[in-house]
FIDRENRO-441418 format. One line per 8 residues: their letters; for each residue x, y, z of C-alpha. Coordinates in nm, 3 decimals. Layout:
a> X:Y:Z; ... .
***
This chain:
mniallep> -0.811:1.445:4.410; -1.054:1.653:4.230; -0.970:1.769:3.875; -1.135:2.065:3.665; -1.029:2.125:3.267; -1.162:2.481:3.271; -1.194:2.531:2.871; -1.137:2.356:2.616 .
lgipgkti> -0.740:2.260:2.509; -0.798:2.279:2.015; -0.824:1.888:2.037; -1.123:1.624:2.018; -1.319:1.502:2.332; -1.281:1.177:2.229; -0.848:1.237:2.336; -0.957:1.402:2.656 .
delaaplk> -1.130:1.150:2.728; -0.881:0.894:2.702; -0.596:1.141:2.835; -0.828:1.162:3.152; -0.892:0.809:3.130; -0.559:0.659:3.404; -0.651:1.002:3.619; -1.024:0.799:3.661 .
aaghefvy> -0.865:0.495:3.682; -0.657:0.561:4.004; -0.968:0.719:4.168; -0.999:1.103:4.109; -1.280:1.328:4.008; -1.242:1.431:3.666; -1.458:1.707:3.513; -1.452:1.889:3.174 .
fdtkttda> -1.580:2.194:3.052; -1.571:2.278:2.693; -1.640:2.588:2.633; -1.377:2.947:2.704; -1.462:3.151:2.979; -1.309:3.499:3.082; -1.634:3.593:3.343; -1.447:3.557:3.672 .
deltrrsa> -1.778:3.428:3.833; -1.789:3.159:3.573; -1.415:3.080:3.632; -1.491:3.028:4.047; -1.758:2.798:3.944; -1.583:2.569:3.715; -1.341:2.580:3.957; -1.543:2.505:4.297 .
gaeivmia> -1.459:2.256:4.503; -1.106:2.146:4.262; -0.773:2.064:4.410; -0.605:2.108:4.052; -0.739:2.349:3.758; -0.621:2.301:3.411; -0.666:2.569:3.210; -0.500:2.704:2.876 .
nnpypaev> -0.434:3.042:2.792; -0.708:3.228:2.935; -0.674:3.483:3.223; -0.697:3.308:3.556; -0.718:3.599:3.791; -0.663:3.620:4.154; -1.019:3.640:4.263; -1.105:3.304:4.124 .
ieasdalk> -0.772:3.208:4.265; -0.836:3.325:4.614; -1.211:3.164:4.630; -1.075:2.847:4.560; -1.026:2.675:4.875; -0.963:2.338:4.781; -0.753:2.449:4.538; -0.321:2.280:4.526 .
miavaftg> -0.178:2.301:4.183; -0.242:2.482:3.840; -0.168:2.324:3.533; -0.096:2.573:3.271; -0.124:2.386:2.849; 0.111:2.678:2.784; 0.535:2.817:2.821; 0.373:3.101:2.959 .
idhvalda> 0.222:3.161:3.242; 0.185:3.552:3.275; -0.160:3.529:3.263; -0.224:3.371:3.561; -0.246:3.551:3.891; 0.108:3.404:4.043; 0.085:3.666:4.306; -0.195:3.485:4.459 .
crargiev> -0.048:3.161:4.405; 0.258:3.227:4.607; 0.026:3.363:4.871; -0.191:3.080:4.922; 0.099:2.842:4.789; -0.032:2.682:4.472; 0.149:2.519:4.273; 0.198:2.590:3.899 .
rncagysd> 0.309:2.355:3.612; 0.360:2.455:3.285; 0.441:2.254:2.935; 0.722:2.405:2.790; 0.821:2.268:2.461; 0.485:2.115:2.341; 0.514:2.470:2.084; 0.912:2.453:1.995 .
isvaelal> 0.881:2.379:1.614; 0.551:2.585:1.591; 0.737:2.933:1.713; 0.981:2.828:1.508; 0.797:2.819:1.166; 0.569:3.083:1.225; 0.909:3.284:1.271; 1.059:3.171:0.976 .
gltidvlr> 0.759:3.217:0.777; 0.660:3.596:0.921; 1.008:3.700:0.811; 0.933:3.525:0.469; 0.614:3.743:0.437; 0.829:4.044:0.578; 1.082:4.003:0.252; 0.907:3.886:0.017 .
kvvaadga> 0.619:4.111:0.027; 0.363:3.793:0.047; 0.053:3.981:0.145; 0.105:4.278:-0.073; 0.165:4.013:-0.346; -0.124:3.855:-0.259; -0.344:4.184:-0.258; -0.136:4.275:-0.610 .
vrkgetsa> -0.296:3.981:-0.805; -0.650:3.985:-0.638; -0.670:4.391:-0.802; -0.549:4.293:-1.122; -0.196:4.514:-1.070; 0.212:4.368:-1.173; 0.469:4.329:-0.952; 0.580:4.684:-0.985 .
glmgteif> 0.701:4.774:-0.622; 0.739:4.375:-0.472; 1.109:4.342:-0.504; 1.222:4.108:-0.214; 1.499:4.003:0.021; 1.641:3.687:0.033; 1.730:3.536:0.359; 2.071:3.334:0.259 .
gktvgiig> 2.337:3.576:0.336; 2.206:3.754:0.597; 2.227:3.765:0.928; 1.965:3.649:1.168; 2.024:3.796:1.551; 1.841:3.519:1.866; 1.717:3.745:2.123; 1.649:3.417:2.436 .
cgkigcat> 1.837:3.130:2.283; 1.646:2.886:2.483; 1.461:2.554:2.317; 1.196:2.773:2.101; 1.485:3.023:2.018; 1.755:2.761:1.937; 1.491:2.548:1.691; 1.440:2.902:1.520 .
grlfralg> 1.849:2.975:1.447; 1.839:2.600:1.299; 1.584:2.685:1.050; 1.753:3.004:0.973; 2.110:2.857:0.929; 1.929:2.555:0.662; 1.859:2.885:0.466; 2.213:2.940:0.459 .
arvlgysr> 2.201:3.248:0.747; 2.450:3.356:0.960; 2.299:3.302:1.340; 2.374:3.551:1.682; 2.223:3.480:1.958; 2.227:3.680:2.304; 2.071:3.574:2.638; 2.165:3.598:2.974 .
hehpeaaa> 2.264:3.304:3.044; 2.535:3.077:2.877; 2.356:2.799:2.714; 2.506:2.518:2.588; 2.235:2.349:2.366; 2.308:2.727:2.122; 2.626:2.616:1.980; 2.512:2.291:1.919 .
agieqvpl> 2.289:2.477:1.731; 2.467:2.643:1.527; 2.411:2.999:1.713; 2.689:3.246:1.744; 2.657:3.398:2.154; 2.744:3.760:2.141; 2.636:4.093:2.336; 2.270:4.238:2.276 .
dtllnqad> 2.519:4.555:2.118; 2.657:4.329:1.891; 2.370:4.139:1.781; 2.172:4.427:1.732; 2.390:4.630:1.524; 2.473:4.376:1.281; 2.148:4.161:1.233; 1.939:4.208:0.941 .
ivslhlps> 1.640:4.060:1.069; 1.646:4.030:1.442; 1.353:3.746:1.606; 1.284:3.732:2.008; 1.212:3.468:2.166; 1.187:3.589:2.582; 0.951:3.535:2.867; 0.761:3.807:2.974 .
nestrksf> 0.801:3.838:3.317; 0.953:4.140:3.524; 1.269:4.169:3.429; 1.210:4.134:3.043; 0.886:4.348:3.006; 0.901:4.643:2.759; 1.277:4.526:2.792; 1.305:4.605:2.383 .
sagqisqm> 1.235:4.943:2.382; 1.364:5.266:2.194; 1.692:5.267:2.251; 1.728:4.887:2.135; 1.507:4.977:1.834; 1.802:5.224:1.756; 2.075:5.008:1.812; 1.918:4.801:1.515 .
kdgailin> 2.087:4.833:1.232; 1.862:5.052:0.904; 1.660:4.842:0.731; 1.654:4.533:0.912; 1.335:4.363:1.021; 1.178:4.282:1.387; 0.957:3.938:1.469; 0.772:3.906:1.757 .
cargaivd> 0.679:3.611:1.838; 0.749:3.609:2.154; 0.487:3.784:2.387; 0.365:4.170:2.341; 0.503:4.345:2.666; 0.827:4.254:2.570; 0.839:4.521:2.324; 0.788:4.936:2.315 .
ndaladal> 0.501:4.872:2.024; 0.483:5.266:1.989; 0.832:5.251:1.996; 0.871:4.992:1.733; 0.545:5.162:1.520; 0.774:5.483:1.506; 1.078:5.332:1.374; 0.857:5.132:1.118 .
nagklaga> 0.650:5.492:1.036; 1.015:5.699:1.017; 1.148:5.418:0.740; 1.438:5.281:1.009; 1.290:4.969:1.045; 1.220:4.794:0.702; 0.922:4.594:0.837; 0.829:4.374:1.134 .
gidvfdme> 0.628:4.019:1.172; 0.447:4.046:1.461; 0.206:3.777:1.648; 0.134:3.918:1.959; 0.033:4.257:2.161; -0.021:4.410:2.460; -0.300:4.265:2.489; -0.504:3.966:2.306 .
ppipadyp> -0.677:4.021:1.960; -0.919:4.191:1.863; -0.682:4.448:1.812; -0.814:4.814:1.832; -0.865:4.966:1.461; -0.650:5.295:1.623; -0.368:5.043:1.773; -0.029:5.248:1.638 .
lvnaancv> 0.128:4.909:1.567; -0.096:4.774:1.316; -0.129:5.122:1.155; 0.234:5.133:1.042; 0.373:5.096:0.801; 0.545:4.724:0.595; 0.368:4.497:0.847; 0.225:4.176:0.866 .
ftphvafl> -0.005:4.040:1.150; -0.128:3.758:1.273; -0.389:3.767:1.536; -0.161:3.543:1.836; -0.180:3.194:1.665; 0.250:3.080:1.656; 0.198:2.795:1.895; -0.134:2.693:1.708 .
tresmerr> -0.100:2.391:1.512; -0.252:2.076:1.558; 0.011:1.888:1.637; 0.123:2.081:1.916; -0.226:2.099:2.082; -0.221:1.737:2.099; 0.189:1.819:2.185; 0.028:2.039:2.477 .
aiiefenv> -0.236:1.879:2.600; -0.053:1.493:2.674; 0.227:1.745:2.878; -0.073:1.881:3.081; -0.230:1.575:3.185; 0.137:1.406:3.238; 0.156:1.713:3.490; -0.152:1.634:3.676 .
laytegrs> -0.074:1.274:3.698; 0.300:1.369:3.777; 0.158:1.573:4.076; -0.102:1.331:4.192; 0.166:1.057:4.262; 0.432:1.309:4.442; 0.652:1.362:4.133; 0.844:1.659:3.997 .
qnicql> 0.728:1.749:3.663; 0.726:2.114:3.469; 0.683:2.316:3.801; 0.752:2.680:3.790; 0.899:2.912:4.032; 0.668:3.188:4.102 .
***
């Protein structure tokens, strides 16, 4: 089969060669493009003749899929697949496989890190030191003894809950479906209203799909405790970020730690959330660690090899 890796995976080229070796040994053609592109014409050129394309988190639009006559499977080096034109895949019967699990630890650790940044005013304190100021106005808040609400108790949500429990927090969880692993992680599963009413810290861990887009809106924010904080290391589209900005500016919420937005960074300077009070931001880096980049590359190549051998592995429901 003809296989094309359309963009870098954040690991050395030597490692790419090592991971591709079993595919080549099995007689498959493999080509690797070591630069990123979001240009549809260039993506079409790179995809030409490929039966399998391998991508990371850059968009793979419908026009490219429709122009790629040989395409049978898209291997995504990411957990979420909402950057792939799934309607076009369904129409063509193209299979999509993802790398679920590669970034569980990295996302959980950043969710905790953003929480600490917000509660202990780390960014503001850094600025104070650099400007020759004192600790005035930098009184912090502890995680110990607080109630944390995890919305989305999948693997990442459970990993996040474990970290908060290790710091002495009570952890509540909400998911549409029962997750036995949540109980094993010490997460008490409760209705969403209960979680929002009781949690001092709410951390979102939902996928982006038709049922979750803008699902965390003004109504859910209004149910949160006064003075609570919101952490979003999941997907920007699940939150009404204008409503979140309003709640922050009105003092309803004490702060927010945000890694994901309605669009990929760079974020416009006039974006309301960027100008809201008491926020700490990161530019969609929750997944981005050396360890996770290596894990996702291994999983993606394993997915491709499994496909060529007719084995089911990490197949996404479209």
